[in-house]
C-alpha positions as a Markdown table, in Angstrom:
| # | Residue | x | y | z |
|---|---|---|---|---|
| 1 | Met | 37.1 | -120.3 | -38.7 |
| 2 | Gln | 40.3 | -118.3 | -39.4 |
| 3 | Gln | 41.0 | -114.9 | -39.8 |
| 4 | Lys | 42.6 | -112.4 | -41.5 |
| 5 | Val | 44.1 | -109.0 | -41.0 |
| 6 | Leu | 44.6 | -106.7 | -43.9 |
| 7 | Ala | 46.8 | -104.4 | -44.2 |
| 8 | Pro | 45.8 | -101.0 | -46.0 |
| 9 | Ala | 47.4 | -100.3 | -49.3 |
| 10 | Ala | 49.2 | -97.2 | -50.4 |
| 11 | Ile | 46.3 | -96.5 | -52.4 |
| 12 | Thr | 43.8 | -96.7 | -50.0 |
| 13 | Tyr | 45.7 | -94.0 | -47.8 |
| 14 | Asn | 45.7 | -91.7 | -50.7 |
| 15 | Ala | 42.4 | -92.1 | -51.5 |
| 16 | Leu | 42.0 | -91.1 | -47.7 |
| 17 | Val | 44.4 | -88.5 | -47.8 |
| 18 | Ser | 42.4 | -87.3 | -51.1 |
| 19 | Ala | 38.5 | -86.9 | -49.1 |
| 20 | Cys | 40.4 | -84.7 | -46.2 |
| 21 | Glu | 42.2 | -82.8 | -48.1 |
| 22 | Lys | 38.7 | -82.2 | -50.4 |
| 23 | Gly | 37.2 | -81.3 | -47.2 |
| 24 | Met | 39.3 | -79.5 | -45.7 |
| 25 | Glu | 40.5 | -81.8 | -42.4 |
| 26 | Leu | 44.5 | -81.0 | -42.9 |
| 27 | Gly | 45.0 | -82.4 | -39.3 |
| 28 | Arg | 43.5 | -85.9 | -40.3 |
| 29 | Ala | 45.1 | -85.5 | -44.0 |
| 30 | Val | 48.6 | -85.0 | -42.1 |
| 31 | Glu | 47.5 | -88.1 | -39.3 |
| 32 | Arg | 46.6 | -90.4 | -41.9 |
| 33 | Phe | 50.4 | -89.6 | -44.0 |
| 34 | Asp | 51.8 | -89.7 | -40.9 |
| 35 | Thr | 50.5 | -93.6 | -39.8 |
| 36 | Met | 50.5 | -94.7 | -43.6 |
| 37 | Gln | 54.7 | -93.7 | -43.0 |
| 38 | Gln | 54.1 | -95.7 | -39.0 |
| 39 | Gln | 53.1 | -98.6 | -41.2 |
| 40 | Ser | 56.1 | -98.4 | -43.2 |
| 41 | Leu | 54.0 | -98.2 | -46.0 |
| 42 | Ala | 56.2 | -95.2 | -48.9 |
| 43 | Pro | 53.6 | -91.8 | -49.9 |
| 44 | Asp | 54.1 | -91.9 | -54.1 |
| 45 | Val | 53.4 | -89.1 | -56.0 |
| 46 | Leu | 49.2 | -88.8 | -55.7 |
| 47 | Thr | 49.5 | -89.3 | -51.7 |
| 48 | Leu | 51.9 | -85.6 | -51.6 |
| 49 | Asn | 50.1 | -84.4 | -53.7 |
| 50 | Ala | 46.8 | -84.6 | -52.1 |
| 51 | Leu | 48.9 | -83.9 | -49.3 |
| 52 | Val | 50.5 | -80.3 | -50.2 |
| 53 | Ile | 47.2 | -79.6 | -51.7 |
| 54 | Ala | 45.4 | -80.1 | -48.0 |
| 55 | Cys | 48.4 | -77.7 | -46.5 |
| 56 | Glu | 47.8 | -75.0 | -49.5 |
| 57 | Lys | 43.9 | -75.0 | -49.3 |
| 58 | Gly | 44.8 | -74.4 | -45.3 |
| 59 | Thr | 47.2 | -71.7 | -43.7 |
| 60 | Thr | 50.7 | -74.2 | -43.5 |
| 61 | Pro | 52.5 | -72.7 | -46.8 |
| 62 | Leu | 55.9 | -73.6 | -45.9 |
| 63 | Gln | 54.4 | -77.3 | -45.1 |
| 64 | Ala | 53.6 | -77.1 | -48.1 |
| 65 | Leu | 56.6 | -76.9 | -50.1 |
| 66 | Lys | 58.5 | -78.7 | -47.6 |
| 67 | Leu | 56.9 | -81.4 | -48.8 |
| 68 | Phe | 56.9 | -79.9 | -52.7 |
| 69 | Asn | 60.6 | -80.2 | -51.8 |
| 70 | Thr | 60.5 | -83.5 | -51.1 |
| 71 | Met | 58.5 | -85.3 | -54.4 |
| 72 | Gln | 61.7 | -83.7 | -56.1 |
| 73 | His | 64.2 | -85.7 | -54.3 |
């Protein structure tokens, strides 16, 4: 039997980044975001919003501002 490998979609990463944000796991949220980009999946507004919130809750408000500014382009 042939086995198929399914790649996660952007919505999967949105859920992961959001879960990390809610769990106060900023490092993991950024790792998931980086993995998403490495797999050539473009982040959408939901992804970036969850990441901005994670950065804002963490100790990286400048990173949150930088991400927010990329959303405006």
